[in-house]
N, C-alpha and C positions, 0 to 999 in steps of 0.2 A: 504494499499499499503506500503510494506517495504522498508527501505532505504537500498540499497546495501552497503556490507560492503567495506571499502577502507582501504588503509595503515594507518599507524600512521607516522605523522612528528616528528622530535625531538622536535618541539616546542608543539606539542600535548603532547608527552611524559613528558616533563617538566611541562606543567599545570596539566596534571593528577597526576604526582607524588606530586606535591603542594596541589591540591584539596584534594587528598586521603590520603595525609601525608605519602607517600611511599618513603622507601629510595631506592637506586639502589640495595643494598643487598636483600630487600624484594621483589623487582620485579625479580630480578634473581632467588630467591627461588622459586617464583610463577611460574616462565615460564621455569626454567630450562636451560636458557641462562647465559652465564657467565658475573659477574660484569664487568669485562674490557669490554666485547662486548657491553652491554647496555651503559655504560659510553661512549664509543667511538661514538656509535649511537647517543646519547643525545648531544654530543659536534659537531656533524656534520662531524665526521671523519671516519665514515664507514655507509654502507648501509646494510639493512636487506635483505634477500631473502623473497620472497612471503610468504613462510611457517613460516617463523619467524615473519614476519609482523602480520600474521593471528594469531600466538600464542600469540604475545604480545598483540593484540586488543582484543582477547577473555577474556586474564587475565584483562586487565583493564577493559574492560565492566563488568565483574563478580565483579571487586572491587567497581566499582560505584553502581551496584544493591546491593551489600552486605550492603553497608554504606547508601543505600536509597538516593543516589544523582542522579541527572539528568546525563546522559552521555553525554559529550560535544564533544565526538570525530567525529561527523558528519558535524562538522562546517567548514570544510576545503576541498577543492579539490586538494590541493598542493601534498598530499600524493599519489595521483595517479602517480606522476611524478617519486617516488621514487620506484615503483614496476618495 
């Protein structure tokens, strides 16, 4: 049984960046989103569209896999509210 993909909360983004040692610049480069946009989302000042949520989530999942870490993005239902 696969777990359905959900959005990413600002808190999950902050934790993933810490876990994966990623800067806002690295996330921006990996997703194609601007540094300012990511920073505003991370600080709770902006919401992402569902397509941007999916892009960010895919990027972070790939980074977790590349670094051989368990992906911790499936631990909160709170992200559903932001979509």
